[in-house]
MOPAC internal coordinates of N, CA, C and O (Angstrom, degrees):
PM7 1SCF
backbone

  N    0.0000 0     0.00 0     0.00 0    0    0    0
  C    1.4830 1     0.00 0     0.00 0    1    0    0
  C    1.6328 1   105.37 1     0.00 0    2    1    0
  O    1.2310 1   122.42 1   -34.23 1    3    2    1
  N    1.3229 1   112.97 1   145.77 1    3    2    1
  C    1.4296 1   119.20 1   177.16 1    5    3    2
  C    1.5759 1   104.10 1  -123.77 1    6    5    3
  O    1.2310 1   121.34 1    -8.60 1    7    6    5
  N    1.2778 1   115.05 1   171.40 1    7    6    5
  C    1.4701 1   122.72 1   175.27 1    9    7    6
  C    1.5238 1   108.74 1   -56.09 1   10    9    7
  O    1.2310 1   119.52 1   132.39 1   11   10    9
  N    1.2996 1   118.52 1   -47.61 1   11   10    9
  C    1.4010 1   122.18 1  -179.85 1   13   11   10
  C    1.5593 1   115.14 1   -63.46 1   14   13   11
  O    1.2310 1   119.50 1   142.28 1   15   14   13
  N    1.3329 1   118.56 1   -37.72 1   15   14   13
  C    1.4686 1   117.08 1  -178.93 1   17   15   14
  C    1.5568 1   106.70 1   -74.20 1   18   17   15
  O    1.2310 1   118.77 1   148.18 1   19   18   17
  N    1.3356 1   119.96 1   -31.82 1   19   18   17
  C    1.4857 1   120.63 1   174.81 1   21   19   18
  C    1.6212 1   108.76 1   -63.21 1   22   21   19
  O    1.2310 1   120.28 1   133.75 1   23   22   21
  N    1.3038 1   117.08 1   -46.25 1   23   22   21
  C    1.4370 1   119.82 1   178.94 1   25   23   22
  C    1.4468 1   113.36 1   -61.41 1   26   25   23
  O    1.2310 1   120.81 1   132.96 1   27   26   25
  N    1.3652 1   116.06 1   -47.04 1   27   26   25
  C    1.4357 1   123.20 1  -178.59 1   29   27   26
  C    1.5381 1   110.55 1   -66.61 1   30   29   27
  O    1.2310 1   118.53 1   143.82 1   31   30   29
  N    1.2989 1   120.41 1   -36.18 1   31   30   29
  C    1.3985 1   123.61 1   177.53 1   33   31   30
  C    1.6060 1   117.02 1   -79.94 1   34   33   31
  O    1.2310 1   121.44 1  -178.47 1   35   34   33
  N    1.3548 1   114.86 1     1.53 1   35   34   33
  C    1.4017 1   116.74 1   179.58 1   37   35   34
  C    1.5059 1   115.18 1    69.57 1   38   37   35
  O    1.2310 1   119.46 1  -159.78 1   39   38   37
  N    1.3299 1   118.63 1    20.22 1   39   38   37
  C    1.4155 1   118.72 1  -175.75 1   41   39   38
  C    1.5282 1   113.09 1   -78.10 1   42   41   39
  O    1.2310 1   119.60 1   -26.58 1   43   42   41
  N    1.3426 1   118.37 1   153.42 1   43   42   41
  C    1.4436 1   124.62 1   175.23 1   45   43   42
  C    1.6035 1   104.74 1  -110.99 1   46   45   43
  O    1.2310 1   122.26 1   -42.77 1   47   46   45
  N    1.2402 1   113.28 1   137.23 1   47   46   45
  C    1.5128 1   118.52 1   179.86 1   49   47   46
  C    1.5243 1   104.07 1  -125.58 1   50   49   47
  O    1.2310 1   121.68 1   -55.40 1   51   50   49
  N    1.3894 1   114.38 1   124.60 1   51   50   49
  C    1.4061 1   122.82 1  -174.88 1   53   51   50
  C    1.5628 1   104.63 1  -118.55 1   54   53   51
  O    1.2310 1   122.53 1   -51.29 1   55   54   53
  N    1.3313 1   112.77 1   128.71 1   55   54   53
  C    1.4707 1   121.44 1   172.95 1   57   55   54
  C    1.4607 1   107.97 1   -96.38 1   58   57   55
  O    1.2310 1   119.26 1   -41.65 1   59   58   57
  N    1.4018 1   119.01 1   138.35 1   59   58   57
  C    1.4011 1   120.87 1   178.27 1   61   59   58
  C    1.4030 1   114.90 1  -140.52 1   62   61   59
  O    1.2310 1   117.51 1   -41.19 1   63   62   61
  N    1.3305 1   122.35 1   138.81 1   63   62   61
  C    1.3932 1   129.42 1   177.06 1   65   63   62
  C    1.4794 1   106.26 1   -67.99 1   66   65   63
  O    1.2310 1   121.02 1   -51.55 1   67   66   65
  N    1.4158 1   115.65 1   128.45 1   67   66   65
  C    1.4848 1   117.17 1  -176.69 1   69   67   66
  C    1.5348 1   114.85 1   -93.46 1   70   69   67
  O    1.2310 1   117.14 1   172.08 1   71   70   69
  N    1.2686 1   123.05 1    -7.92 1   71   70   69
  C    1.4490 1   121.19 1   179.15 1   73   71   70
  C    1.4556 1   113.04 1  -119.69 1   74   73   71
  O    1.2310 1   121.60 1   -25.28 1   75   74   73
  N    1.3690 1   114.55 1   154.72 1   75   74   73
  C    1.4522 1   116.27 1   174.28 1   77   75   74
  C    1.4437 1   113.07 1   -77.61 1   78   77   75
  O    1.2310 1   117.58 1   -12.65 1   79   78   77
  N    1.2691 1   122.22 1   167.35 1   79   78   77
  C    1.4985 1   126.46 1     1.02 1   81   79   78
  C    1.5682 1   112.79 1   -86.56 1   82   81   79
  O    1.2310 1   119.33 1   179.75 1   83   82   81
  N    1.3098 1   118.88 1    -0.25 1   83   82   81
  C    1.4243 1   124.09 1  -176.42 1   85   83   82
  C    1.5391 1   116.79 1   -63.03 1   86   85   83
  O    1.2310 1   119.73 1   108.71 1   87   86   85
  N    1.3129 1   118.12 1   -71.29 1   87   86   85
  C    1.4534 1   125.32 1   179.56 1   89   87   86
  C    1.5059 1   113.93 1    58.25 1   90   89   87
  O    1.2310 1   119.15 1  -158.91 1   91   90   89
  N    1.3212 1   119.22 1    21.09 1   91   90   89
  C    1.4251 1   123.24 1  -175.06 1   93   91   90
  C    1.6202 1   107.31 1   -69.62 1   94   93   91
  O    1.2310 1   119.99 1   -34.50 1   95   94   93
  N    1.3542 1   117.62 1   145.50 1   95   94   93
  C    1.3767 1   120.58 1   171.25 1   97   95   94
  C    1.5624 1   108.34 1  -137.01 1   98   97   95
  O    1.2310 1   123.59 1   -27.16 1   99   98   97
  N    1.4055 1   110.72 1   152.84 1   99   98   97
  C    1.4060 1   117.59 1  -179.18 1  101   99   98
  C    1.5477 1   113.89 1  -150.16 1  102  101   99
  O    1.2310 1   117.96 1   -48.79 1  103  102  101
  N    1.3198 1   121.50 1   131.21 1  103  102  101
  C    1.3778 1   120.45 1   174.45 1  105  103  102
  C    1.5259 1   111.04 1   -70.64 1  106  105  103
  O    1.2310 1   120.92 1   -50.84 1  107  106  105
  N    1.2409 1   115.84 1   129.16 1  107  106  105
  C    1.5139 1   121.48 1   178.65 1  109  107  106
  C    1.5547 1   112.94 1   -74.64 1  110  109  107
  O    1.2310 1   120.52 1   -40.43 1  111  110  109
  N    1.2960 1   116.61 1   139.57 1  111  110  109
  C    1.4874 1   118.47 1   173.83 1  113  111  110
  C    1.5033 1   110.18 1   -86.14 1  114  113  111
  O    1.2310 1   122.43 1   -81.69 1  115  114  113
  N    1.3590 1   112.95 1    98.31 1  115  114  113
  C    1.5057 1   120.23 1  -171.63 1  117  115  114
  C    1.6075 1   110.90 1   -65.54 1  118  117  115
  O    1.2310 1   122.80 1   148.87 1  119  118  117
  N    1.3157 1   112.24 1   -31.13 1  119  118  117
  C    1.5687 1   114.30 1  -178.54 1  121  119  118
  C    1.5580 1   108.94 1   -67.94 1  122  121  119
  O    1.2310 1   123.01 1   139.52 1  123  122  121
  N    1.3893 1   111.83 1   -40.48 1  123  122  121
  C    1.5620 1   113.29 1  -179.67 1  125  123  122
  C    1.5449 1   108.17 1   -70.20 1  126  125  123
  O    1.2310 1   119.46 1   147.55 1  127  126  125
  N    1.2442 1   118.64 1   -32.45 1  127  126  125
  C    1.5284 1   117.73 1  -177.36 1  129  127  126
  C    1.4852 1   105.54 1   -77.70 1  130  129  127
  O    1.2310 1   116.64 1   145.27 1  131  130  129
  N    1.3497 1   123.98 1   -34.73 1  131  130  129
  C    1.4185 1   123.49 1   177.10 1  133  131  130
  C    1.5343 1   109.52 1   -62.00 1  134  133  131
  O    1.2310 1   121.07 1   135.44 1  135  134  133
  N    1.3014 1   115.56 1   -44.56 1  135  134  133
  C    1.4809 1   118.61 1   179.11 1  137  135  134
  C    1.4790 1   115.32 1   -66.98 1  138  137  135
  O    1.2310 1   120.34 1   146.08 1  139  138  137
  N    1.3934 1   116.95 1   -33.92 1  139  138  137
  C    1.4234 1   122.32 1   178.61 1  141  139  138
  C    1.5325 1   113.13 1   -72.12 1  142  141  139
  O    1.2310 1   120.82 1   137.71 1  143  142  141
  N    1.3299 1   116.03 1   -42.29 1  143  142  141
  C    1.5106 1   117.56 1  -172.78 1  145  143  142
  C    1.5611 1   110.09 1  -101.80 1  146  145  143
  O    1.2310 1   115.69 1   160.69 1  147  146  145
  N    1.2059 1   125.78 1   -19.31 1  147  146  145
  C    1.4733 1   136.99 1  -173.89 1  149  147  146
  C    1.4905 1   111.27 1   101.12 1  150  149  147
  O    1.2310 1   121.50 1   -29.50 1  151  150  149
  N    1.3140 1   114.74 1   150.50 1  151  150  149
  C    1.5155 1   119.48 1  -170.98 1  153  151  150
  C    1.4961 1   114.49 1   -58.71 1  154  153  151
  O    1.2310 1   118.67 1   146.16 1  155  154  153
  N    1.3485 1   120.15 1   -33.84 1  155  154  153
  C    1.4282 1   124.70 1  -177.29 1  157  155  154
  C    1.5057 1   116.27 1   -90.58 1  158  157  155
  O    1.2310 1   121.74 1  -171.47 1  159  158  157
  N    1.3257 1   114.28 1     8.53 1  159  158  157
  C    1.4916 1   119.96 1   176.37 1  161  159  158
  C    1.5646 1   112.85 1   -61.60 1  162  161  159
  O    1.2310 1   116.02 1   -46.27 1  163  162  161
  N    1.1988 1   125.17 1   133.73 1  163  162  161
  C    1.4355 1   122.68 1   177.65 1  165  163  162
  C    1.5323 1   111.11 1   -59.69 1  166  165  163
  O    1.2310 1   120.95 1   -36.72 1  167  166  165
  N    1.3952 1   115.78 1   143.28 1  167  166  165
  C    1.4571 1   117.99 1  -177.99 1  169  167  166
  C    1.5363 1   108.10 1  -135.46 1  170  169  167
  O    1.2310 1   120.93 1  -143.06 1  171  170  169
  N    1.3660 1   115.82 1    36.94 1  171  170  169
  C    1.5474 1   115.83 1   172.59 1  173  171  170
  C    1.5501 1   105.20 1   -81.04 1  174  173  171
  O    1.2310 1   124.50 1   -14.93 1  175  174  173
  N    1.2942 1   108.96 1   165.07 1  175  174  173
  C    1.4631 1   116.51 1   177.68 1  177  175  174
  C    1.5305 1   116.40 1   -50.57 1  178  177  175
  O    1.2310 1   121.05 1   138.52 1  179  178  177
  N    1.4083 1   115.60 1   -41.48 1  179  178  177
  C    1.4260 1   118.29 1   179.07 1  181  179  178
  C    1.5008 1   113.05 1   -68.63 1  182  181  179
  O    1.2310 1   119.02 1   162.38 1  183  182  181
  N    1.3476 1   119.48 1   -17.62 1  183  182  181
  C    1.4074 1   122.79 1   178.99 1  185  183  182
  C    1.5467 1   109.71 1   -89.65 1  186  185  183
  O    1.2310 1   120.40 1   147.83 1  187  186  185
  N    1.2698 1   116.83 1   -32.17 1  187  186  185
  C    1.4609 1   122.09 1  -179.04 1  189  187  186
  C    1.4974 1   117.98 1   -84.36 1  190  189  187
  O    1.2310 1   120.08 1   142.11 1  191  190  189
  N    1.2916 1   117.46 1   -37.89 1  191  190  189
  C    1.4319 1   119.63 1  -178.82 1  193  191  190
  C    1.5214 1   120.38 1   -52.50 1  194  193  191
  O    1.2310 1   121.25 1   135.43 1  195  194  193
  N    1.3808 1   115.21 1   -44.57 1  195  194  193
  C    1.4394 1   119.22 1   176.77 1  197  195  194
  C    1.5687 1   114.34 1   -61.23 1  198  197  195
  O    1.2310 1   121.51 1   154.84 1  199  198  197
  N    1.3159 1   114.72 1   -25.16 1  199  198  197
  C    1.4658 1   120.52 1  -178.82 1  201  199  198
  C    1.4785 1   113.50 1   -86.88 1  202  201  199
  O    1.2310 1   119.00 1   168.72 1  203  202  201
  N    1.3073 1   119.51 1   -11.28 1  203  202  201
  C    1.4498 1   124.98 1  -170.01 1  205  203  202
  C    1.5071 1   114.02 1   -96.96 1  206  205  203
  O    1.2310 1   121.18 1   -37.54 1  207  206  205
  N    1.3380 1   115.34 1   142.46 1  207  206  205
  C    1.4738 1   118.29 1   176.84 1  209  207  206
  C    1.6532 1   100.28 1  -145.02 1  210  209  207
  O    1.2310 1   121.46 1   -35.03 1  211  210  209
  N    1.2923 1   114.81 1   144.97 1  211  210  209
  C    1.4152 1   118.67 1  -178.89 1  213  211  210
  C    1.4901 1   111.82 1   -69.31 1  214  213  211
  O    1.2310 1   121.41 1   -48.86 1  215  214  213
  N    1.3715 1   114.91 1   131.14 1  215  214  213
  C    1.4349 1   118.97 1  -173.06 1  217  215  214
  C    1.5876 1   109.95 1   -75.11 1  218  217  215
  O    1.2310 1   120.77 1   162.35 1  219  218  217
  N    1.2780 1   116.13 1   -17.65 1  219  218  217
  C    1.4669 1   121.12 1   179.27 1  221  219  218
  C    1.5156 1   113.24 1   -81.52 1  222  221  219
  O    1.2310 1   123.52 1   120.09 1  223  222  221
  N    1.4271 1   110.86 1   -59.91 1  223  222  221
  C    1.5144 1   119.35 1  -174.46 1  225  223  222
  C    1.3926 1   118.18 1  -106.46 1  226  225  223
  O    1.2310 1   121.26 1   170.32 1  227  226  225
  N    1.3431 1   115.19 1    -9.68 1  227  226  225
  C    1.4898 1   119.79 1   177.07 1  229  227  226
  C    1.6174 1   114.57 1    82.65 1  230  229  227
  O    1.2310 1   121.29 1  -176.41 1  231  230  229
  N    1.3561 1   115.14 1     3.59 1  231  230  229
  C    1.4358 1   120.22 1   179.25 1  233  231  230
  C    1.4457 1   114.30 1   -68.79 1  234  233  231
  O    1.2310 1   120.71 1   -21.09 1  235  234  233
  N    1.3636 1   116.25 1   158.91 1  235  234  233
  C    1.4612 1   122.76 1  -175.06 1  237  235  234
  C    1.5640 1   112.59 1  -103.67 1  238  237  235
  O    1.2310 1   121.67 1   168.82 1  239  238  237
  N    1.3838 1   114.40 1   -11.18 1  239  238  237
  C    1.4852 1   115.07 1  -178.48 1  241  239  238
  C    1.5236 1   107.82 1   -83.83 1  242  241  239
  O    1.2310 1   123.45 1   -93.40 1  243  242  241
  N    1.3205 1   110.99 1    86.60 1  243  242  241
  C    1.5452 1   119.34 1  -175.39 1  245  243  242
  C    1.5177 1   105.34 1  -121.61 1  246  245  243
  O    1.2310 1   123.58 1   -45.65 1  247  246  245
  N    1.3394 1   110.75 1   134.35 1  247  246  245
  C    1.4600 1   118.41 1   174.59 1  249  247  246
  C    1.5825 1   111.34 1  -105.57 1  250  249  247
  O    1.2310 1   119.23 1   -12.39 1  251  250  249
  N    1.2864 1   119.08 1   167.61 1  251  250  249
  C    1.4090 1   121.43 1  -174.90 1  253  251  250
  C    1.6111 1   110.11 1  -130.58 1  254  253  251
  O    1.2310 1   119.02 1   -48.83 1  255  254  253
  N    1.3048 1   119.48 1   131.17 1  255  254  253
  C    1.4105 1   121.29 1   178.18 1  257  255  254
  C    1.6109 1   107.27 1  -122.42 1  258  257  255
  O    1.2310 1   122.47 1   -54.19 1  259  258  257
  N    1.3499 1   112.86 1   125.81 1  259  258  257
  C    1.4957 1   121.87 1   175.59 1  261  259  258
  C    1.5011 1   107.09 1   -95.75 1  262  261  259
  O    1.2310 1   121.09 1   -48.56 1  263  262  261
  N    1.2681 1   115.52 1   131.44 1  263  262  261
  C    1.4858 1   123.81 1  -179.79 1  265  263  262
  C    1.5535 1   111.52 1  -133.26 1  266  265  263
  O    1.2310 1   118.44 1   -58.94 1  267  266  265
  N    1.3218 1   120.58 1   121.06 1  267  266  265
  C    1.3446 1   121.11 1   178.65 1  269  267  266
  C    1.6032 1   113.39 1   -66.04 1  270  269  267
  O    1.2310 1   118.73 1   -25.85 1  271  270  269
  N    1.2420 1   120.03 1   154.15 1  271  270  269
  C    1.4409 1   125.78 1   178.85 1  273  271  270
  C    1.5713 1   103.91 1   -76.14 1  274  273  271
  O    1.2310 1   121.36 1   -61.55 1  275  274  273
  N    1.3096 1   115.00 1   118.45 1  275  274  273
  C    1.4648 1   118.56 1   179.03 1  277  275  274
  C    1.5288 1   111.94 1  -113.24 1  278  277  275
  O    1.2310 1   121.31 1  -165.99 1  279  278  277
  N    1.2698 1   115.09 1    14.01 1  279  278  277
  C    1.4632 1   121.35 1   175.77 1  281  279  278
  C    1.5147 1   111.08 1   -63.29 1  282  281  279
  O    1.2310 1   120.28 1   -54.00 1  283  282  281
  N    1.3821 1   117.07 1   126.00 1  283  282  281
  C    1.5138 1   119.14 1  -172.69 1  285  283  282
  C    1.5902 1   106.95 1   -63.62 1  286  285  283
  O    1.2310 1   119.82 1   -41.47 1  287  286  285
  N    1.2471 1   117.94 1   138.53 1  287  286  285
  C    1.4157 1   125.22 1   172.90 1  289  287  286
  C    1.5287 1   108.23 1   -74.76 1  290  289  287
  O    1.2310 1   119.95 1   -21.86 1  291  290  289
  N    1.3678 1   117.70 1   158.14 1  291  290  289
  C    1.3349 1   120.95 1  -177.91 1  293  291  290
  C    1.5721 1   111.10 1   -60.78 1  294  293  291
  O    1.2310 1   118.09 1   149.05 1  295  294  293
  N    1.2485 1   121.24 1   -30.95 1  295  294  293
  C    1.4368 1   123.28 1  -175.92 1  297  295  294
  C    1.5769 1   105.70 1   -76.37 1  298  297  295
  O    1.2310 1   118.85 1   148.58 1  299  298  297
  N    1.2652 1   119.80 1   -31.42 1  299  298  297
  C    1.4886 1   121.85 1  -179.55 1  301  299  298
  C    1.4815 1   110.23 1   -77.55 1  302  301  299
  O    1.2310 1   119.13 1   154.25 1  303  302  301
  N    1.3251 1   119.27 1   -25.75 1  303  302  301
  C    1.4354 1   119.10 1  -176.13 1  305  303  302
  C    1.5428 1   108.88 1   -71.82 1  306  305  303
  O    1.2310 1   120.30 1   143.75 1  307  306  305
  N    1.3012 1   117.04 1   -36.25 1  307  306  305
  C    1.4843 1   120.78 1  -179.96 1  309  307  306
  C    1.4537 1   114.78 1   -77.78 1  310  309  307
  O    1.2310 1   116.02 1   175.97 1  311  310  309
  N    1.2990 1   125.17 1    -4.03 1  311  310  309
  C    1.4171 1   125.49 1  -174.73 1  313  311  310
  C    1.4895 1   111.72 1   -89.01 1  314  313  311
  O    1.2310 1   120.88 1   -33.91 1  315  314  313
  N    1.3707 1   115.92 1   146.09 1  315  314  313
  C    1.4184 1   121.39 1   176.47 1  317  315  314
  C    1.5363 1   107.67 1   -88.23 1  318  317  315
  O    1.2310 1   120.95 1   -27.30 1  319  318  317
  N    1.3386 1   115.78 1   152.70 1  319  318  317
  C    1.5310 1   120.20 1   173.29 1  321  319  318
  C    1.4738 1   112.08 1   -66.17 1  322  321  319
  O    1.2310 1   120.10 1   180.00 1  323  322  321

């Protein structure tokens, strides 16, 4: 996976602090990351984790969760079951 494939696939990537007492989480801006690192930069968890730091406490124990975009499309909203 690259930043561009995540953007094109409508993925959401959330970084979260793994230890207490912080437990802060934040959705990453994939377009900004793509523009900063280049579209073909690898964006797997092992690539991202070393670059991440908690915005709240500054800790480095940060995990990453990948979530597909499940927002219904306009075509799907008008369909009957």
